[in-house]
N, C-alpha and C positions, 0 to 999 in steps of 0.2 A: 788567630783571634780570635780569642774566643767569643760570640755575641753573646746580646741580652736573652732569653728565656722570651720567646712570643706569646702575647698572652692578646687577646680579644675584647678582653675589657678590665679598665681600670679597677682598682679595687674600694675606690668606693663611690664605683657604680658609673660614673661619668665615661661618655666617648674619649678614647684616645686615636687624636688623629694620624696616621691616616686609617684606621683601622674601624672609621664610622660605620661601616657597610659590613666589612668583614665578623664582625664579633656576636651575629646573632645565628650564621650561620658558617658552625665551626667545621673546623677540618676533619673531624670525627664528622660531620655529618656531610659533610660532603665527600665522605671516601664513601660512604653507600651508592653515590650516583653511579650508573653501570657508562662504561666506556665502549660506546657502540659507535656506529657507524653515522651519515647525516642522517636527519631524522624530517620526514615534512610532515605539518599540522596546519588544519584550517585554525582562523581564527574570528572569533566573533565580537561585532563592533553592534556601542548602545549608547546615543547623544541621552542628554539632561541636559536641564539649567539649574543653575546653582541654589541649593535649599532655601536660600533667601531672596531678596529685593537688591543689592547693593548696587550704585552707582557702577554700571558697567554691566551688568547683566545683559542675557540675550532681547529681553525686552526693551532697551534700550540702546543697545548699542554693541552691546558687549560680544564677546565669544560666548561660544558652545562648547562643552567639552565633548570628547567620544575619547571611549575607551576599548583597546583592542585584547582578548586575553588570551595568554600565550599557552595554551597545553600539554605543550612538552614537558614533561618529567625531567627532561636531562638540561634543562633549564631552571637553574637555583634561585636567583634575585635579580631583577632589572634595576642598576641604579647609574647606568650612563648608555649613551647612545649617539649615533654620528651617522648623517647621509653622504652618499657615494655620490659617484659624479653622473650616475641611472637612476639617482634617488629612487637607491635599498638605502632602506635604515635598518642600520647594522647595533645589536643592541649586546653588554655584557650578560657575565653570570658570573657567579661564583662556582663556576664549575668549568670543568676543562674544555670547556664549550663555549662558542658564539652564536645567536642568532641573527637571522636578515628578516626584514617583512618586505617584500616587492612593490610597488606602488600596487599591485592590485589584492593586497592580503594576504597573499600565499606566506607563510613559514616554513624557512629551512633552519635548520641548527649544525653545525658543523664543530668538529670537532679539532681543537688544537692539538699542532703536530706532537709537543711533550701533554704527558698526560699527568706529571710528577718532576716534581723539583728535591732541592734538598730539605724542603719545610712543609713539604704536601703538596695537596694537587697544585694543576696548575690555573690562573684565572685572569682572566682581563680587568682591567681597573681601567684607566681612564681612557676616552676614544675620542681622537678628534680626524676631519678628512687634510689632508696635508697632499706634501711633497709630491709628485709623480701619479698622479692621481691618487693617492691609498689612501687608507684608510688607515691609519695609525695608532697602535694604544699601547701600554704599558701593562706588566705582567707586575705587579707589586712585591710579592714575595718570591717572584721568578728570577730577579733580578735583570728583564727583560724588558727590550721592544720589539714592535712586532709591531707588520706590516699585511693589512688584506688588498690584493690589485683585483681589478677591474673582470677578473674571470672569480674571483671568488680564494685567490690562493691564499693562505693565511702561510707567512715567514715569520720565526722568530729568533731573535739576535741579543745577542751575551755582551755587549761592546762594554761595560763597565768592572764589574769587580768579581774576574771568576772564579777568586778562592774568596774566602771570609764570607760575610753577609753586607749583599747592596740591596737597597730597595728603590723601587724606580714606582713614582707616585703617580704625578701627571703630568703632561705634556703641553705645548701650545706651539702648532704646526706654525713657518713661515714660508715668504714664499719658497727657498732652496731647503731649507734645514727646517730640523723637528727641536725643540727646547725639553727637556724633561728635567724637574723637580726630584729629587733622590737623597738619600742618605748612604754612604760609605763609609761599615763601621758605624761610630758616634756619629759624623759627620756630614752636614746638608752642603749640597752642591745643586748649581742646574750648571744642567749637559747643554752641550748644541751637538747633534751628530747630523749628518749630511744625509743624502737617497740612500745613502748602501748602506745606512746606520753604525757607519763611523763615530768614534766620536772627534771630532775637528779643537772642542775645544771646553774647558769646563771653569767655573768660577767657585769658589770658594763663601759659603753661608758661613756668616758667626752662628756660635751655640753647639750645643750636646743633644744631641736626640729629639732636635726639635721639629724632623719629619716635615719639611717642607713638602707645601700639599700645591692648594691651587694656584694658576699662574697668568693673568694676562699680561696685555703689554696695550702701553698707553699711543699716543700720536707721534711720539718722537720716537717710539724704538725704544722705550726706557721700559724693564719688567716691573712688576708687581707680584710680590709671593705673600701668600697666606701661611701661617705654620700651626702648627698643632696646640693646645693647652700646655704642653710640657714650655712652651717658648712663645707666649702672648704677643705677639705681634705682626706687624705686616712687613715686608723688607722689599726696597726699592733696587734695582741693578740697573745704571745708567748702559748706554749702548758701549761706554769703555770699559766698563768692567768694576765699577767704585757701584759700594754695596755702601747702604742704610738703613737701619733699621730704627723702628717707631713702636713702640708700646701702645698695648692696647688693654683692657680688662677684659678677659674673657677668658675664664678656666677651660675651655672646651674648644676654647682656639675659632680660626674662623675654619668659615666650611665651604665659602664658593666666594667668588672676586669675579669682576667685569669693571670695563674699563663702560666710563659713558659719556655720552656728545657734549656733556659740558665739559668735557675737558680732567674728571675727576674719575676716581675707582672708586669703587661701589662693594660692597663686601658682607656678609652675615656672618653674626658671630655671640655668643653666648657664652654664659657659666654652666646653663645645663637648660633644660627643656624649659625651664617655670623662673629662671631667672636668667636676670639681666642679657633678656633677647633683647637683641636690635639688628637693625642696617645699619653701614657706617659705612661716611664717606669721605677719602683722604685726597686732599687737594695735591700737585705735585708738588708745593714745599712740604708738605707733611704733615696739614692742617685737620684734625679728624672733628667729624660731628656724629652722630649718631642720632637714631628713628628708635625709640622704641617700637617694637610689635608685641603679637600675643603672645605667641610663643616661637618656640627655636627654628630655625630656618635654615634651608640647604643649598638648594640652586637658587641661582638668582643669572636672570637673565632680558636684556632687551628686545621687547616685541613691536609688532610692525603700527602701532598708537603711540610709541613714543614712551613709554611708561615699562617699571622693572617689572616681571612679574618670577616671583618667590615660592618657592613648594617649604611646606611646615611639615614636616615628614611624620611629626607624632601623635598630629591633629588630622590629619589626610585633608589638608588645604593647599588651596593656592591664593595668595597675595597680589595684587596690583599696584605697585607703589610710584608716585610720581616722582619726577625730577625735581623738585621741592619737600618730598618726606613722608607725606601725607598718602594714608592709605585710602583707596579709591574706588577698590571689588574686592570680595574675597567669594569663592569658591568652595565649597565642600563636598567632596569626592564621593559617589556612593556607598554608600555602607560603613561609612568613613568612622576608625577608635578615635576616641577623646582619650589621647594617654595611652597609644601604643607603645612608645620606649619599653626594650629594645629594637621593634620590630620599625623597620620602614616603610612609612604609605605612599608618599611621595619623594625622589629624590631630582637627578641633576635634571636643567630646563634649558632646551633649546631650541633657537627658533631655524627653522626648516628650509628648504627651497621653497616651501609654498608661501613661505609669509606665517604658518600658523608656530605655536608653539608645541613644542614635544617633549613629556618627561615618562623620567621612570619611574615604577610603583612599588619597586623592591621586593619587600614579602606579599605583597598584591599579586606578584606574578603579573603583571597586564602594562602595558604601554597607555599613557595617555594622550593625549591631544586637545590643544585650545585652538578651536577656529572661528578665527575671524570673517569676516563678513569682509567681500573681496569689493 
């Protein structure tokens, strides 16, 4: 079966999930990157305070942001990251390389085993620490999942669709297995893979070309999945495989999703960078509440202070929201551009083993850290 022509930009200018990162860094541009052996680069760090004095600034107990500049030309744009058991920080790149930063600040750049697939260059998409003490990742265009072990050995697997096309998007590690959201031909699935990357279960998700993306799980083991702007909805999958969709208003779909300590699922969505931008909350029964924000958000993660930390890619800001839906702090990255789309300045965000919040800075080729006072 012939698949659709792949594109990194929708004709109306809106981003199509899960291509939200790649479309500003095209396959043609990626092909210009050299395919060399691992390279070592030093990083530079700089601490700074927010440009304003919001509640939560360093002057009244809030975190300080530190940036780490990645100087390797092999790393294209940094959008996702994950810590391994030794507290090394691994980060992705829309190139056939993955980066690692040691706790001491040394960066190494590692080539993927394969450089190309039928659609272009290999690249790492979603990353997370998971079973086997490995970093697990998806390669969206390569229809693959991969692992990075404690020695830094990278392995790639293609357990899904070996013919035609299959897009692996986001993944969620569980204690023994990994769950992956994906499209095979025009149909969405959530697939369960064991530690040998063999598929042991696949659940069909309704809709066509929905590109199911970000995924999380609540305390009951129920999965919650965001979908692209083609099918603006939140999908719930119970442990026994029952699927239900909850429609939302978001022409650009769902970009980030996370389970909250209040028992609800929180997500980021929008029509475009300046229209209908909000953080949403959905209860276990499907009741949705939305909280307006000032610009389109991407990543969302719970901080050590019990608040949500939310990245805003097109204005270079990070906002903090409490569980009542109130913005309590806003931070602006140095030299941030107001209205940088399609270039991302702040991307997915995660809480690290040190209790701080870490995030990729996309086109800025930096890693950001929110340092909380201990």
